[in-house]
C-alpha positions as CSV (number, residue, x, y, z in Angstrom):
1,M,154.6,65.7,146.0
2,C,155.8,62.2,145.1
3,E,158.8,60.5,146.9
4,K,160.9,61.0,143.7
5,D,160.5,65.1,144.0
6,H,161.3,64.5,147.6
7,F,164.5,62.9,147.1
8,E,165.7,64.7,144.3
9,E,164.7,68.2,145.9
10,D,166.4,67.1,149.4
11,L,169.6,66.2,147.8
12,E,170.1,69.4,146.0
13,Q,168.8,71.6,149.1
14,A,171.8,69.5,150.9
15,I,174.3,70.6,148.4
16,R,173.1,74.0,148.5
17,Q,173.4,74.2,152.3
18,G,176.9,72.5,152.1
19,R,175.8,69.6,154.1
20,I,176.7,67.3,150.9
21,T,179.1,68.2,148.3
22,R,178.6,67.3,144.7
23,R,181.2,64.5,145.2
24,D,179.3,63.3,148.3
25,F,176.2,63.3,146.0
26,G,177.8,61.1,143.3
27,G,178.5,58.6,146.3
28,L,175.0,58.5,147.5
29,A,173.8,58.0,143.9
30,A,176.1,55.0,143.6
31,G,174.3,53.0,146.1
32,I,171.5,53.0,148.9
33,G,174.1,51.6,151.3
34,L,174.5,49.2,154.0
35,S,172.5,49.2,157.3
36,V,174.1,50.3,160.1
37,V,173.8,48.0,163.2
38,L,171.2,49.5,165.6
39,P,171.7,49.5,169.1
40,R,170.0,46.9,170.8
41,A,166.9,47.6,173.3
42,A,167.9,47.8,176.9
43,N,167.1,44.4,178.5
44,A,166.3,43.0,174.8
45,Q,164.1,40.0,174.8
46,A,165.1,37.1,173.1
47,V,162.8,37.0,170.0
48,T,161.7,34.4,167.0
49,E,161.2,35.8,163.6
50,K,159.8,34.3,160.4
51,D,158.5,35.0,156.8
52,V,154.7,34.7,156.6
53,E,151.8,35.0,153.8
54,I,148.6,37.0,154.5
55,K,145.8,36.6,152.6
56,T,144.0,40.1,151.5
57,P,140.9,40.9,149.2
58,D,143.6,41.4,146.5
59,G,145.7,38.7,146.7
60,T,148.6,37.3,149.2
61,C,151.2,39.3,151.0
62,D,154.8,38.5,151.9
63,A,155.6,39.9,155.3
64,Y,158.2,39.6,158.1
65,F,156.8,38.5,161.7
66,V,158.9,38.9,164.6
67,Y,158.0,38.8,168.2
68,P,159.4,37.8,172.0
69,S,159.7,34.0,172.1
70,S,157.6,33.5,174.8
71,G,154.3,35.2,176.0
72,A,151.7,37.2,174.0
73,H,152.5,41.0,173.6
74,A,150.8,43.9,172.0
75,A,151.1,43.8,168.2
76,V,152.9,46.6,166.1
77,L,152.0,46.9,162.0
78,V,154.8,48.5,160.2
79,W,154.2,50.2,156.9
80,P,157.9,50.7,155.0
81,D,158.9,53.5,152.7
82,I,158.6,53.4,149.3
83,L,161.8,51.0,148.8
84,G,159.5,48.5,150.7
85,L,160.1,45.6,153.1
86,R,164.1,44.8,152.8
87,P,166.9,44.0,155.4
88,A,166.9,47.4,156.9
89,F,163.0,47.1,158.0
90,R,163.5,43.6,159.3
91,Q,166.3,44.9,161.4
92,M,163.9,47.6,162.6
93,G,161.5,45.2,163.3
94,K,163.3,42.8,165.2
95,R,164.5,45.8,167.3
96,L,161.0,46.6,168.4
97,A,160.2,42.9,169.0
98,E,163.2,43.0,171.5
99,S,161.4,45.8,173.5
100,G,158.3,43.4,173.8
101,Y,156.2,43.8,170.9
102,S,154.7,41.5,168.3
103,V,155.8,43.0,165.0
104,L,154.4,42.6,161.5
105,T,156.3,44.4,158.7
106,V,154.6,44.2,155.1
107,N,155.4,44.1,151.6
108,P,153.3,47.3,150.4
109,F,153.8,46.2,146.9
110,Y,152.5,42.7,147.0
111,R,150.2,43.1,144.3
112,S,152.9,43.8,141.9
113,Q,155.9,41.8,143.4
114,R,157.6,40.0,146.3
115,A,159.9,41.6,148.5
116,P,162.5,42.9,148.2
117,V,160.9,44.9,145.1
118,V,164.7,46.1,144.0
119,P,167.9,44.4,145.4
120,P,169.2,45.8,148.6
121,G,172.2,48.1,148.0
122,S,170.7,49.1,144.3
123,A,171.3,52.6,143.1
124,F,168.4,55.0,143.6
125,D,168.7,55.8,140.1
126,E,166.1,56.3,137.3
127,K,165.9,52.3,136.8
128,V,165.1,51.9,140.7
129,R,162.6,54.7,140.5
130,G,160.8,53.4,137.6
131,I,160.3,50.1,139.4
132,V,159.1,51.6,142.6
133,F,157.2,54.7,141.7
134,P,154.5,52.9,139.6
135,M,153.8,50.1,142.4
136,A,153.2,53.2,144.8
137,Q,151.0,54.8,142.3
138,K,148.7,51.7,142.2
139,L,148.1,52.1,145.9
140,N,145.3,54.7,147.2
141,A,143.1,55.2,150.0
142,T,141.1,52.1,149.5
143,T,144.0,49.7,149.3
144,H,145.3,51.1,152.3
145,A,142.1,50.6,154.4
146,S,141.5,47.0,153.0
147,D,145.0,46.1,153.5
148,A,144.9,47.4,157.1
149,K,141.9,45.4,157.8
150,A,143.6,42.2,156.5
151,F,146.8,42.6,158.3
152,I,145.1,43.4,161.8
153,A,142.7,40.7,161.5
154,W,145.7,38.4,160.9
155,L,147.7,39.6,163.8
156,D,144.6,39.2,166.2
157,Q,144.7,35.3,164.9
158,Q,148.2,34.8,166.4
159,P,148.7,33.4,169.7
160,Q,151.9,35.8,169.9
161,V,149.5,38.8,170.1
162,D,147.5,40.0,173.4
163,K,144.3,40.7,172.1
164,N,143.4,42.5,175.2
165,R,145.9,45.3,174.4
166,K,145.3,47.7,171.7
167,I,147.7,47.7,168.7
168,G,150.2,50.2,167.1
169,T,151.3,51.1,163.9
170,T,154.3,53.0,162.3
171,G,155.1,54.3,158.8
172,Y,157.9,56.0,157.1
173,C,157.5,58.2,154.3
174,M,154.7,57.0,152.0
175,G,153.7,54.9,155.1
176,G,153.0,57.9,157.2
177,P,149.5,58.3,155.7
178,I,148.9,54.6,155.7
179,T,149.2,54.7,159.4
180,M,146.2,57.2,159.5
181,R,144.2,55.2,157.1
182,T,144.9,52.2,159.3
183,A,143.9,54.1,162.4
184,A,140.5,55.0,160.9
185,A,139.8,51.7,159.2
186,V,140.2,49.5,162.3
187,A,139.4,52.4,165.0
188,N,138.7,50.2,167.6
189,R,142.1,48.1,167.6
190,V,144.6,50.8,166.8
191,G,145.6,52.6,170.0
192,A,148.9,54.4,169.0
193,A,150.4,55.6,165.7
194,A,153.8,57.2,164.7
195,S,154.5,58.8,161.3
196,F,158.2,59.3,160.6
197,H,158.8,61.9,157.9
198,G,155.3,61.2,156.6
199,G,154.3,62.5,153.1
200,N,150.9,63.8,152.3
201,L,149.5,63.9,155.4
202,V,147.5,67.2,154.5
203,T,146.4,67.8,151.1
204,D,143.5,69.6,149.6
205,M,142.1,66.5,148.1
206,P,139.0,64.8,149.6
207,D,140.8,61.6,150.7
208,S,143.5,63.6,152.7
209,P,144.6,61.6,155.6
210,H,144.0,64.7,158.1
211,L,140.4,64.6,157.6
212,L,140.4,61.2,159.0
213,V,141.2,62.3,162.5
214,P,137.5,62.7,163.6
215,Q,137.4,58.8,163.2
216,L,140.4,57.8,165.1
217,K,140.9,56.8,168.6
218,A,144.9,56.6,168.4
219,Q,147.3,58.5,170.2
220,Y,149.8,59.7,167.5
221,L,153.6,61.0,167.0
222,F,154.5,62.8,164.0
223,A,158.0,63.2,163.6
224,V,158.5,65.7,160.8
225,A,161.4,66.4,158.6
226,Q,162.9,70.0,158.6
227,N,162.6,70.0,154.9
228,D,159.2,68.6,154.7
229,D,158.3,71.5,157.0
230,E,159.9,74.2,154.9
231,R,158.1,72.8,152.0
232,Q,154.7,72.6,153.8
233,P,155.0,74.6,156.9
234,E,151.4,74.8,157.4
235,A,150.5,71.0,157.7
236,K,151.6,70.8,161.2
237,T,149.1,73.2,162.4
238,V,146.3,71.6,160.4
239,L,147.3,68.5,162.5
240,K,147.4,70.2,165.7
241,D,144.3,71.7,165.4
242,A,142.6,68.4,164.2
243,F,143.8,66.5,167.0
244,A,142.9,69.0,169.3
245,K,139.5,69.3,168.1
246,A,139.2,65.3,168.1
247,K,140.6,65.5,171.8
248,L,143.4,63.1,170.9
249,A,146.8,63.2,172.1
250,A,149.4,63.8,169.5
251,E,153.1,64.8,169.7
252,I,154.0,66.8,166.3
253,E,157.7,67.8,166.2
254,V,159.8,69.1,163.5
255,Y,163.2,67.4,163.7
256,P,166.3,68.7,162.2
257,A,166.7,66.3,159.7
258,M,166.1,65.7,156.0
259,H,163.1,63.7,154.8
260,G,164.0,60.1,155.1
261,W,166.1,60.1,157.9
262,C,165.2,57.5,160.1
263,P,165.9,54.0,158.2
264,P,169.4,53.0,158.8
265,D,170.0,52.3,155.2
266,S,168.7,55.7,153.7
267,Q,171.2,57.9,152.2
268,V,170.2,60.6,154.6
269,Y,170.2,58.6,157.7
270,D,170.5,60.9,160.8
271,M,171.4,58.3,163.9
272,A,171.2,60.7,166.6
273,Q,167.5,62.3,165.2
274,A,166.4,58.4,164.3
275,E,167.5,57.4,167.9
276,K,165.4,60.5,169.3
277,A,162.2,59.7,167.0
278,W,162.5,56.0,168.0
279,S,162.6,56.7,171.8
280,R,159.5,58.9,171.4
281,M,157.7,55.8,169.5
282,L,158.7,53.7,172.7
283,V,157.3,56.3,175.0
284,L,154.1,56.6,173.2
285,F,153.4,52.7,172.8
286,E,154.3,52.1,176.6
287,R,151.6,54.7,177.5
288,A,148.7,54.1,174.7
289,L,149.1,50.3,174.2
290,A,147.6,48.9,177.4
């Protein structure tokens, strides 16, 4: 199921359940909204941030790199949702860096357009969907893997990255399955991964991400949206069984929140549940990125 289907079904479901009124729906459709100010990390470190360009087999990717201003640290590769690299994901990357990680957040659509691919605050209307969905459809398991290899190779060349520590990766919505392809493509480097309301993690296609589990060496966090679970309740069991068979640690939890709840500029942002998922990610990284 594509992001367009998720978005429209989620809002209609919220209206039916009384969580969003028709009047609220009109307000949501008017704009993506401004990012909230996220809480700073406890004992937040001073960080340095910069825009970077990374050569890949298919071109040059524009990305955001942020890291503690001193020392070398475990790296984290962040895959945004379908709206791509934008202020909200820069804010999230900076916050993670303040917790002691060297963070690279990429523009997954660099083959088509530099970020931001739509102006921040744009309405998530037919025009915006007409921009982002065709770009997303150009990507596939092959491009995900080749990009992952290029981005991790770039990270390992940076003095701010401790190459003696494993790398982490996170993905949101369409980025969720990309984390699994990343962890498979560079299994010897990726030690932890987190998928937040990831879509299409389990499919009946031969390139389904869950089929990659035997190739992984990463410990995992799957933060599943409640309505995604309602739509595909068997997916979490398939994932649990696959990770158990591979003898890999995986925390798989259904959150009482809508698909897309984690980015702070999302129409369905849920601060309490987003903070819970963020805290579980930090626990995972502290344990696994040794």
